[in-house]
C-alpha positions as CSV (number, residue, x, y, z in Angstrom):
1,M,11.5,3.7,-1.3
2,R,10.8,1.4,-4.2
3,W,7.9,2.1,-6.5
4,I,7.0,-1.5,-7.2
5,R,6.5,-2.1,-3.5
6,A,3.4,-1.4,-1.5
7,A,2.3,0.3,1.7
8,G,5.0,2.8,2.2
9,R,7.1,1.5,-0.7
10,G,4.7,1.7,-3.6
11,L,4.7,5.5,-3.8
12,L,4.8,7.9,-6.7
13,V,5.2,11.6,-6.0
14,L,4.1,14.0,-8.6
15,V,5.5,17.5,-8.7
16,V,4.0,20.2,-10.9
17,V,6.1,23.3,-11.6
18,M,4.3,26.4,-10.6
19,T,3.9,29.5,-12.8
20,G,1.0,31.8,-12.4
21,Y,-1.4,32.0,-9.3
22,V,-4.7,30.6,-8.2
23,A,-6.3,31.3,-4.8
24,S,-5.3,28.5,-2.5
25,G,-8.8,27.9,-1.2
26,A,-10.3,26.9,-4.5
27,Q,-10.9,23.3,-5.5
28,A,-8.4,21.9,-8.0
29,G,-9.5,21.8,-11.6
30,E,-12.0,24.8,-11.4
31,G,-9.8,27.3,-13.1
32,S,-9.5,28.6,-16.7
33,P,-7.0,27.5,-19.5
34,D,-4.7,30.2,-18.0
35,D,-4.3,27.8,-15.1
36,R,-2.2,25.4,-17.2
37,G,1.5,25.0,-17.6
38,P,4.5,22.7,-17.8
39,L,4.7,19.9,-15.2
40,T,7.5,18.3,-13.2
41,L,6.6,14.8,-12.0
42,A,8.9,13.3,-9.4
43,T,8.8,9.6,-8.5
44,A,10.8,7.5,-6.1
45,G,12.3,4.2,-7.3
46,D,10.6,3.6,-10.6
47,L,12.3,0.2,-10.8
48,T,10.4,-1.1,-13.8
49,G,11.0,2.1,-15.8
50,Y,7.4,2.2,-17.0
51,L,6.7,5.8,-16.1
52,G,8.9,7.6,-18.6
53,P,7.4,5.9,-21.7
54,L,3.9,6.4,-20.2
55,L,4.4,10.1,-19.8
56,E,5.7,10.5,-23.4
57,G,2.1,10.0,-24.4
58,W,1.0,12.9,-22.3
59,N,3.8,15.1,-23.6
60,R,2.9,14.4,-27.2
61,T,-0.7,15.5,-26.7
62,H,-0.1,18.3,-24.2
63,P,2.8,20.3,-25.6
64,G,2.0,23.3,-23.3
65,E,1.9,21.1,-20.2
66,K,4.9,18.8,-20.8
67,V,6.0,16.7,-17.8
68,T,9.6,16.4,-16.7
69,L,10.3,13.2,-14.7
70,V,12.3,13.7,-11.4
71,E,13.1,11.0,-8.9
72,L,13.0,11.5,-5.1
73,P,14.7,9.3,-2.5
74,D,14.2,5.6,-2.5
75,S,13.1,5.5,1.1
76,A,9.4,6.1,2.0
77,D,10.5,7.8,5.2
78,E,12.9,10.1,3.4
79,T,10.3,11.0,0.7
80,H,7.7,11.7,3.4
81,A,10.2,13.9,5.3
82,Q,11.1,15.9,2.1
83,M,7.5,16.4,1.2
84,V,6.5,17.6,4.6
85,T,9.4,20.0,4.8
86,D,8.5,21.4,1.5
87,L,4.8,21.7,2.2
88,R,5.5,23.5,5.5
89,G,7.0,26.2,3.3
90,G,3.6,27.4,2.4
91,D,3.5,29.4,-0.9
92,R,7.2,28.7,-1.3
93,S,6.4,25.0,-1.9
94,R,7.9,23.6,-5.1
95,F,5.2,21.0,-5.3
96,D,1.9,21.2,-7.0
97,V,0.8,17.6,-7.3
98,L,1.7,14.7,-5.0
99,N,1.0,11.0,-5.4
100,I,1.0,10.2,-1.7
101,D,0.9,6.8,0.0
102,V,-2.7,6.1,0.8
103,N,-2.1,6.4,4.5
104,W,-0.9,10.0,4.2
105,T,-4.1,11.4,2.8
106,S,-5.6,12.1,6.2
107,E,-2.4,13.6,7.6
108,F,-1.9,15.9,4.6
109,A,-5.6,16.9,4.4
110,A,-5.8,17.7,8.2
111,A,-2.6,19.8,7.9
112,G,-4.1,21.9,5.1
113,W,-1.4,20.9,2.7
114,I,-3.7,19.4,0.0
115,R,-6.9,20.9,-1.4
116,P,-10.3,19.3,-1.9
117,L,-11.0,17.9,-5.4
118,P,-14.3,17.9,-7.4
119,R,-15.6,14.4,-7.5
120,D,-17.3,14.9,-10.9
121,R,-14.0,15.5,-12.6
122,F,-12.7,12.0,-12.1
123,P,-14.0,8.5,-13.0
124,L,-14.5,7.4,-9.4
125,R,-17.4,5.1,-10.2
126,T,-15.2,3.0,-12.4
127,F,-12.8,2.3,-9.5
128,L,-12.8,-0.7,-7.1
129,P,-15.0,0.8,-4.3
130,P,-12.7,0.4,-1.3
131,V,-9.9,2.4,-2.9
132,V,-12.0,5.6,-3.0
133,D,-12.2,5.6,0.8
134,T,-8.4,5.9,1.1
135,A,-8.7,9.3,-0.8
136,T,-11.2,10.9,1.5
137,Y,-11.0,12.8,4.8
138,G,-13.9,14.1,6.8
139,G,-16.3,13.1,4.0
140,Q,-14.4,15.2,1.4
141,L,-12.4,13.9,-1.6
142,Y,-8.8,15.1,-1.1
143,A,-7.0,12.8,-3.6
144,V,-7.7,10.5,-6.5
145,P,-6.7,6.8,-6.3
146,Y,-3.9,5.9,-8.8
147,V,-2.5,2.5,-7.7
148,T,-4.1,0.1,-5.3
149,N,-2.6,-2.9,-3.6
150,A,-3.6,-5.7,-1.2
151,G,-1.6,-8.4,0.5
152,L,-1.7,-11.9,-0.9
153,L,-0.6,-15.2,0.5
154,L,2.0,-16.7,-1.9
155,Y,2.6,-20.4,-1.6
156,R,4.6,-23.2,-3.2
157,K,1.9,-25.0,-5.2
158,D,4.3,-27.7,-6.2
159,V,4.9,-28.6,-2.6
160,L,1.2,-28.5,-1.6
161,A,0.3,-30.6,-4.7
162,E,2.9,-33.2,-3.7
163,E,1.3,-33.3,-0.2
164,G,-2.2,-33.4,-1.7
165,V,-3.5,-30.5,0.3
166,P,-5.1,-27.2,-0.8
167,P,-3.6,-23.8,0.2
168,P,-4.7,-22.6,3.7
169,R,-7.8,-20.6,4.2
170,T,-7.5,-20.3,8.0
171,W,-4.7,-19.5,10.4
172,A,-4.9,-23.0,11.9
173,E,-4.4,-24.5,8.4
174,L,-1.5,-22.1,7.7
175,E,0.1,-22.9,11.1
176,R,-0.2,-26.7,10.6
177,Q,1.2,-26.7,7.1
178,A,4.0,-24.3,7.9
179,R,4.9,-26.4,11.0
180,T,4.7,-29.9,9.5
181,I,5.1,-29.7,5.7
182,A,7.7,-27.0,5.3
183,P,10.5,-28.9,7.3
184,K,10.0,-32.0,5.1
185,Y,11.1,-30.0,2.1
186,G,13.9,-28.0,3.9
187,L,11.8,-24.9,3.9
188,D,10.9,-22.3,6.5
189,G,7.2,-22.0,7.1
190,Y,5.8,-18.5,6.9
191,A,7.1,-14.9,6.6
192,G,5.8,-11.4,6.1
193,Q,7.4,-8.0,6.6
194,F,8.4,-8.0,10.3
195,L,11.2,-5.5,10.6
196,P,9.9,-2.6,12.7
197,Y,9.0,-0.2,9.9
198,E,5.8,0.5,7.9
199,G,5.6,-3.0,6.7
200,L,5.2,-4.3,10.2
201,T,2.4,-1.9,10.8
202,V,0.6,-3.3,7.7
203,N,1.2,-7.0,8.8
204,A,0.0,-6.2,12.4
205,A,-3.1,-4.3,11.1
206,E,-4.0,-7.2,8.8
207,A,-3.8,-9.6,11.7
208,V,-6.0,-7.5,13.9
209,Y,-8.5,-6.8,11.1
210,S,-8.6,-10.5,10.2
211,A,-9.6,-11.3,13.7
212,G,-12.4,-8.8,13.6
213,G,-10.7,-6.0,15.4
214,T,-9.8,-2.4,14.7
215,I,-7.0,0.0,15.9
216,L,-8.5,3.5,15.7
217,G,-12.0,4.9,15.0
218,D,-13.5,8.2,14.1
219,E,-10.6,9.1,11.8
220,G,-8.1,8.8,14.6
221,E,-10.0,10.4,17.5
222,R,-10.9,7.1,19.2
223,V,-8.6,4.3,20.2
224,T,-10.2,0.9,19.7
225,V,-7.3,-1.5,19.8
226,D,-7.7,-2.9,23.3
227,S,-9.9,-5.9,22.4
228,A,-9.9,-9.7,22.3
229,A,-9.6,-9.5,18.5
230,A,-6.4,-7.5,18.7
231,R,-5.0,-9.9,21.2
232,E,-5.8,-12.8,19.0
233,G,-4.3,-11.1,15.9
234,I,-1.0,-10.2,17.7
235,G,-1.0,-13.6,19.3
236,F,-1.0,-15.3,15.9
237,L,2.2,-13.5,15.0
238,T,4.0,-13.9,18.3
239,R,3.0,-17.6,18.4
240,G,4.6,-18.2,15.0
241,V,8.0,-16.9,16.1
242,R,7.8,-18.7,19.4
243,E,6.9,-22.0,17.8
244,G,9.4,-21.6,15.0
245,W,7.1,-21.7,11.9
246,I,7.9,-18.0,11.5
247,P,11.7,-18.0,11.3
248,K,13.5,-15.5,13.5
249,E,15.2,-14.2,10.4
250,A,11.8,-12.9,9.2
251,L,12.1,-10.3,12.0
252,T,14.6,-8.5,9.7
253,Y,12.5,-8.8,6.6
254,K,11.1,-5.9,4.6
255,E,9.3,-6.5,1.2
256,E,12.5,-7.2,-0.8
257,E,14.1,-9.5,1.8
258,S,11.0,-11.5,2.2
259,K,10.4,-11.7,-1.5
260,Q,14.0,-12.8,-2.1
261,A,13.7,-15.6,0.5
262,F,10.6,-16.9,-1.2
263,Q,12.1,-16.5,-4.7
264,D,15.2,-18.4,-3.6
265,G,13.1,-21.3,-2.6
266,R,13.5,-20.9,1.2
267,L,9.8,-20.4,2.2
268,L,6.6,-22.3,1.9
269,F,4.4,-19.3,2.5
270,L,4.9,-15.6,2.1
271,R,2.6,-12.6,2.8
272,N,3.5,-9.9,0.2
273,W,2.1,-7.6,-2.4
274,P,1.4,-8.8,-5.9
275,Y,4.7,-7.5,-7.3
276,A,6.4,-10.3,-5.5
277,Y,4.3,-12.8,-7.5
278,V,5.3,-11.2,-10.7
279,V,9.0,-11.1,-9.9
280,A,9.1,-14.6,-8.4
281,S,7.4,-16.0,-11.5
282,A,10.0,-14.5,-13.9
283,P,12.5,-16.6,-15.8
284,G,15.5,-17.3,-13.6
285,S,13.6,-17.5,-10.4
286,E,14.1,-20.7,-8.4
287,V,10.3,-21.0,-8.0
288,A,9.1,-19.8,-11.4
289,G,6.1,-21.9,-12.4
290,K,5.8,-23.3,-8.9
291,I,3.8,-20.6,-7.0
292,G,0.2,-19.8,-6.4
293,A,-1.6,-17.0,-4.6
294,V,-4.7,-16.9,-2.4
295,P,-6.3,-14.3,-0.1
296,L,-4.7,-13.9,3.3
297,P,-6.1,-16.4,5.8
298,G,-7.9,-15.4,9.0
299,P,-9.1,-17.3,12.1
300,D,-12.1,-18.9,10.5
301,G,-11.7,-18.3,6.7
302,P,-10.2,-15.6,4.4
303,G,-8.8,-12.7,6.4
304,T,-8.6,-9.0,5.7
305,S,-5.8,-7.3,3.9
306,V,-4.7,-3.7,4.4
307,L,-5.1,-1.5,1.3
308,G,-1.9,-0.3,-0.2
309,G,-1.1,1.9,-3.1
310,S,-1.0,5.6,-3.7
311,N,-3.3,8.6,-4.3
312,L,-2.8,11.7,-6.4
313,A,-3.4,15.0,-4.6
314,V,-3.0,18.7,-5.4
315,T,-1.2,20.9,-3.0
316,T,-2.9,23.9,-1.5
317,H,-0.6,26.4,-3.2
318,A,-0.6,24.7,-6.6
319,R,-0.4,27.4,-9.3
320,H,-1.7,25.4,-12.2
321,P,-4.7,23.4,-10.7
322,D,-6.3,22.8,-14.0
323,S,-3.1,21.2,-15.4
324,A,-2.9,19.2,-12.2
325,A,-6.5,17.9,-12.5
326,R,-6.0,17.1,-16.2
327,L,-2.8,15.1,-15.5
328,I,-4.6,13.2,-12.7
329,A,-7.5,12.4,-15.1
330,Y,-5.0,11.2,-17.7
331,L,-3.2,8.9,-15.2
332,T,-6.4,7.4,-14.0
333,S,-7.9,6.9,-17.5
334,E,-8.6,3.3,-18.6
335,R,-5.8,3.3,-21.3
336,V,-3.1,4.5,-18.9
337,Q,-4.3,2.3,-16.0
338,R,-3.9,-0.7,-18.3
339,Q,-0.3,0.4,-18.9
340,V,0.3,0.8,-15.2
341,L,-0.4,-2.9,-14.9
342,T,1.3,-4.2,-18.1
343,R,4.4,-1.9,-18.0
344,G,4.8,-1.4,-14.3
345,A,3.3,-4.6,-12.8
346,L,1.3,-2.3,-10.4
347,P,-2.3,-3.0,-9.5
348,P,-4.7,-0.5,-11.2
349,V,-7.7,1.1,-9.6
350,R,-10.0,0.5,-12.6
351,A,-12.4,-2.4,-11.7
352,D,-13.0,-3.6,-15.3
353,L,-9.3,-4.4,-15.8
354,Y,-9.5,-7.2,-13.2
355,E,-12.0,-9.0,-15.4
356,D,-10.2,-8.7,-18.7
357,P,-9.4,-12.2,-20.0
358,G,-6.2,-11.2,-21.7
359,L,-4.9,-9.5,-18.6
360,I,-5.9,-12.5,-16.5
361,R,-3.9,-14.8,-18.8
362,R,-0.8,-12.6,-18.3
363,F,-1.4,-11.9,-14.6
364,P,-3.1,-15.0,-13.2
365,Y,-3.4,-13.5,-9.7
366,L,-5.8,-10.7,-10.8
367,P,-9.0,-12.4,-9.7
368,T,-7.5,-13.2,-6.3
369,L,-6.2,-9.6,-6.0
370,R,-9.6,-8.2,-6.9
371,E,-11.2,-10.4,-4.1
372,S,-8.6,-9.2,-1.7
373,V,-9.0,-5.5,-2.5
374,L,-12.8,-5.7,-2.3
375,S,-12.6,-7.1,1.2
376,A,-9.6,-5.0,2.3
377,A,-9.5,-2.1,4.8
378,P,-7.4,1.0,5.0
379,R,-4.8,1.5,7.6
380,P,-5.9,3.5,10.6
381,K,-6.9,7.0,9.6
382,S,-5.3,9.7,11.6
383,P,-3.9,13.2,11.2
384,R,-0.9,11.9,13.1
385,Y,-0.5,8.6,11.2
386,D,3.3,8.7,11.3
387,Q,3.2,8.6,15.1
388,V,0.5,5.9,15.1
389,S,2.6,3.7,12.8
390,L,5.7,4.1,14.9
391,A,3.8,3.1,18.0
392,V,2.3,0.0,16.3
393,Q,5.7,-1.0,14.9
394,A,7.5,-0.7,18.3
395,V,4.9,-2.5,20.3
396,V,4.3,-5.4,17.9
397,H,8.0,-6.0,17.4
398,D,8.5,-6.2,21.2
399,A,5.7,-8.8,21.3
400,M,7.1,-10.9,18.4
401,T,10.6,-10.9,20.0
402,G,9.1,-12.2,23.3
403,Q,9.6,-9.1,25.3
404,Q,5.8,-8.7,26.0
405,T,2.8,-11.0,25.9
406,P,0.1,-10.2,23.4
407,G,-2.2,-9.0,26.1
408,A,0.4,-6.6,27.6
409,A,1.4,-5.4,24.1
410,V,-2.2,-4.5,23.2
411,R,-2.8,-2.7,26.5
412,R,0.5,-0.7,26.0
413,L,-0.5,0.1,22.4
414,A,-3.8,1.4,23.6
415,R,-2.1,3.7,26.0
416,E,0.4,5.0,23.5
417,L,-2.2,5.6,20.8
418,A,-4.3,7.5,23.3
419,A,-1.3,9.7,24.0
420,V,-0.8,10.3,20.2
421,S,-4.5,11.1,19.6
422,G,-4.8,13.2,22.8
423,S,-7.8,11.1,23.9
C-alpha cells in the first residue's frame, strides 16, 4: 500500500506503545497526565518521506511522548489483515492509535475495536464538512479525519487547446472526445483504476453516484443498488471498453499503472487522485506543463467523486488515550496539515488551506479538489465493508469484460450484497 495513493492506498497507520492502563470503555482523551507515554507510529509506504521530519516537531515538544516511526506492509489488503489480526487479540493488541482508511471506520467501530472520541477535543468545525461523515458510525464520532481525497479528471490541456474544445463536463462529452480526439494524437481515450481491487470499487461507486444512484443504505443494512441509475453508471464503464475509448489494458490498471500511462503521454483523460497531478507535473514527466484537472463528469454535468483519505482512531484497549488524543490533535492542527500538503502532496482536511493564495499557486488543482470534496460521497458504509467491496469488484469487472450485461450485473450485485448484509 502506497501512502501517496488514495482509497485503499492512501493509508497511514498509527501505533502507540502501551504502558499503563485505562478502562477500555472510556472515551479517548478523558484521562489524566498519567495516561501519557511514548508513541510508536507505523505507516505504510511513506513514499514522499514527509512524515519523519513532521514528527520531529512533535518529539521536540513532547519529550515524554516521543514517536518512533514504523512502516507496515505496502499493500492495503496486507495492512488491513495485520491490523484486524492484532485487534482481535483484545488487550494483547500492540496498537493504540490507527490511521485507518476512511472506509474501515464503520467496520472497526461495529466490531468494537476502536473507541468513541469526544468531538470537542478536535477542530472538526475547521474541516471540509463531508470528511467528518467518514469518521462517524451510528451517529458517534469514532475517528478524526487526517487526510482527505477526491477523484479528479486529469486531461491533456495542450491537446484540447489544439482542438479548441473545453474539458468535458458530461459523460457524453468525455466519450466523444475520448473516441474522436484521442486517436488523432496517437492516444488512448480514458482510463481509471479498473483492476478488480479497491480501486475498481471506487470507480464503480463514482459511476453509480454520478448517475444519482446508491449502493447501500442505513449503514449497510439496506441494499439499494438495483436501480436504473446503477445500470446507467455501470453501463458507462462497460460501454467504454466495448467501444474502445477505454483501452482493454486499463482493466489491469491500479493507481500507479494508470498514472504512469498518463505521465508517459499515452492517455487523453485519466481519473485519479490529486497525487497523480503532482507527479505528472514534475520535471522529467512527458506531460509536465501540459495537464489540467476538472471535477469528474456525470451524465448531465459534474459527477460525484468517492471520498478517499484516512482517519485517526484510538483502539479500545489503548493504554495512553490522552497521548493518543494529543497526537491526533497535533496531526490535525493547521500548521501540520499545511505540511501534510506541502511535504507529502496529500490533501489536507482543513478547509481554509484550499483558499490560501500561496498554496493555490503551488498546487493549482486545489480549488477543483475542494469543489470535488464538497460534492463527494463516502463509499458504502457497512460493518462488512471488505465483503461489500469484494462483491462490487467481482461483479463490475465481469461487466466490463463483457461477461454480463449492466442490467444482469446490477441484479447479481444486489443479490450478493443482500447475502453479505443478511437482508
